[in-house]
DRENMAR-371998 format. One record per residue (C-alpha): residue in three letters; x, y, z. Coordinates in steps of 0.25 Angstrom, whole numbers, padded with zeros to 4 digits, always signed. Layout:
REM DRENMAR-371998
ALAXYZ;...
//
This chain:
REM DRENMAR-371998
MET+0148-0180+0162;GLN+0146-0164+0164;ARG+0147-0155+0149;THR+0158-0146+0148;ASN+0157-0132+0141;ILE+0169-0132+0135;GLU+0170-0129+0124;TRP+0177-0135+0116;ALA+0174-0149+0123;LYS+0162-0150+0113;ASN+0156-0163+0108;GLN+0155-0163+0093;ASP+0140-0159+0092;GLY+0144-0147+0101;THR+0138-0152+0113;LYS+0145-0150+0126;GLY+0155-0158+0129;HIS+0158-0165+0144;VAL+0168-0163+0154;TRP+0173-0176+0163;ASN+0182-0173+0176;PRO+0185-0187+0179;VAL+0198-0181+0186;ARG+0199-0166+0193;GLY+0213-0160+0196;CYS+0226-0154+0188;LEU+0239-0154+0196;ARG+0244-0144+0186;GLY+0239-0132+0192;CYS+0235-0122+0181;SER+0234-0107+0184;TYR+0222-0107+0175;CYS+0215-0121+0179;TYR+0199-0119+0180;ALA+0199-0134+0184;ARG+0206-0129+0196;LYS+0196-0117+0200;PHE+0183-0126+0194;ALA+0188-0140+0205;ARG+0190-0129+0215;ARG+0176-0122+0216;PHE+0169-0133+0210;PHE+0174-0146+0219;ASN+0183-0138+0228;ASP+0195-0145+0224;LYS+0206-0137+0227;ASP+0219-0145+0226;PHE+0215-0149+0209;LYS+0222-0161+0210;PRO+0219-0173+0200;LYS+0207-0179+0207;TRP+0198-0191+0199;ILE+0184-0189+0201;GLN+0176-0201+0199;ASP+0161-0194+0199;ASN+0167-0188+0187;PHE+0174-0199+0182;GLU+0160-0209+0182;LYS+0152-0197+0175;SER+0144-0203+0164;MET+0149-0200+0149;PRO+0140-0192+0139;ASN+0129-0200+0131;LYS+0134-0195+0119;PRO+0148-0193+0113;SER+0155-0181+0120;VAL+0167-0173+0121;ILE+0172-0174+0136;PHE+0182-0166+0142;VAL+0190-0175+0152;ASN+0198-0168+0160;SER+0191-0152+0163;MET+0196-0152+0176;SER+0211-0160+0175;ASP+0222-0163+0170;PRO+0224-0178+0164;GLU+0239-0177+0167;TRP+0237-0178+0182;TRP+0226-0189+0181;ASP+0231-0202+0188;PRO+0232-0214+0178;GLU+0219-0220+0185;TRP+0212-0209+0181;MET+0217-0210+0168;HIS+0211-0223+0165;LYS+0200-0224+0171;VAL+0197-0210+0162;PHE+0203-0216+0150;ASN+0192-0228+0151;LYS+0181-0220+0152;ILE+0184-0212+0140;ARG+0186-0226+0133;ASP+0172-0229+0137;ASN+0166-0219+0132;PHE+0173-0217+0117;LYS+0162-0210+0111;HIS+0165-0198+0120;THR+0179-0188+0115;PHE+0186-0185+0131;ILE+0194-0173+0129;PHE+0208-0173+0138;LEU+0216-0161+0141;THR+0229-0160+0148;LYS+0241-0150+0149;ASN+0252-0162+0149;PRO+0251-0169+0136;GLU+0260-0180+0141;ILE+0246-0187+0146;TYR+0243-0190+0132;LYS+0256-0197+0129;LYS+0254-0204+0144;HIS+0241-0211+0143;ILE+0232-0217+0132;PHE+0219-0209+0131;PRO+0208-0216+0126;LEU+0204-0211+0110;ASN+0193-0204+0112;SER+0200-0191+0120;ARG+0204-0181+0113;LEU+0217-0174+0120;GLY+0220-0159+0123;ILE+0233-0152+0129;THR+0232-0140+0136;VAL+0241-0129+0134;THR+0242-0113+0139;ASN+0257-0107+0134;ARG+0268-0111+0128;GLU+0274-0117+0138;ASP+0263-0128+0137;ILE+0263-0128+0121;LEU+0279-0132+0123;LYS+0278-0143+0132;VAL+0266-0149+0121;GLU+0275-0148+0111;LYS+0286-0155+0118;PHE+0276-0165+0121;ILE+0271-0165+0105;GLU+0285-0168+0101;ARG+0287-0180+0113;ASN+0274-0189+0110;GLU+0268-0197+0100;LEU+0254-0199+0105;ASN+0241-0206+0101;SER+0238-0200+0086;HIS+0222-0202+0088;PHE+0221-0192+0098;GLN+0218-0176+0092;PHE+0225-0167+0102;PHE+0220-0154+0105;LEU+0227-0141+0113;SER+0220-0134+0123;MET+0224-0119+0127;GLU+0216-0116+0137;PRO+0218-0105+0143;ILE+0229-0100+0135;LEU+0238-0092+0141;GLU+0247-0087+0133;LYS+0248-0085+0116;LEU+0255-0097+0110;GLU+0264-0099+0098;GLN+0261-0107+0087;PRO+0267-0122+0091;GLY+0274-0131+0081;GLN+0267-0140+0073;GLU+0268-0154+0079;PHE+0261-0145+0088;LEU+0250-0141+0083;ASP+0248-0154+0074;PHE+0247-0161+0086;PHE+0234-0155+0091;SER+0220-0153+0083;TRP+0213-0142+0091;LEU+0216-0131+0099;ILE+0209-0126+0112;VAL+0211-0112+0118;GLY+0204-0103+0129;ALA+0207-0093+0138;GLU+0209-0094+0155;THR+0197-0094+0160;GLY+0195-0089+0175;ASN+0200-0077+0182;ARG+0215-0081+0188;LYS+0225-0072+0189;GLY+0235-0070+0178;ARG+0222-0077+0171;VAL+0228-0076+0154;THR+0218-0069+0144;PRO+0223-0074+0131;GLU+0225-0065+0120;ARG+0218-0065+0106;LYS+0231-0066+0099;TRP+0233-0079+0106;ILE+0222-0085+0101;TYR+0224-0083+0087;ASN+0238-0087+0087;LEU+0231-0101+0089;MET+0223-0101+0077;ASP+0237-0103+0070;TRP+0241-0114+0075;GLY+0231-0123+0066;ILE+0224-0131+0077;PRO+0208-0130+0079;ILE+0205-0120+0090;PHE+0196-0119+0099;MET+0194-0105+0107;LYS+0187-0107+0120;ASN+0175-0097+0123;ASN+0183-0091+0132;LEU+0193-0084+0121;ALA+0180-0078+0115;SER+0184-0063+0121;ILE+0199-0066+0116;TRP+0195-0070+0103;SER+0183-0059+0101;LYS+0179-0068+0088;LYS+0172-0079+0086;LEU+0180-0092+0094;ILE+0187-0101+0084;GLN+0181-0114+0090;GLU+0186-0128+0081;ILE+0183-0141+0085;PRO+0194-0152+0077;ASN+0187-0163+0072;ASN+0174-0158+0065;GLY+0171-0154+0081;SER+0174-0167+0087;ILE+0185-0165+0097;
//
């Protein structure tokens, strides 16, 4: 199990959390995707089609209660049901840990019964993504046990404040800039970030916003430091 430098994936005591990638790959094809570049560079994975990584799945869990980001190299939207079943069983067997999922397709949270020690996130980057999530929230009733969080990484444009039902759905907002050197890379404006502070959701600004924010970053974590 690998420690991670992802700032928001920290344990309650402030130590680094972990990443666990039993699956690698995604079919969405986002132009800004860091995972695709990482897979090509370090695993010679040129197609980035979703694939089961048995060695990763079998990695030992930490001894102490930890935050574990399950899919930094994939989106569970594309997982086979068999993969989902195996991962869920292992998560249930390790209830002392908190397992984080992140997807651009929130429909998977309705389609599958996630273990209760999961934390579920939705990625949005632009206005179109916001509208899709608003429609999803209007259509669906989800397990009230879960506290959903919103990830805006990377934020690609200024996002106007959505409706109250949307705001009430999320307990946490993570925001970060696009990384890498792709042609057309979007650098967010300070006013985009400032605008999010009016949404009334605890906000965590990633370190890659430091030069844009130009003062101490706001890095709030809800629930007394426990995601």
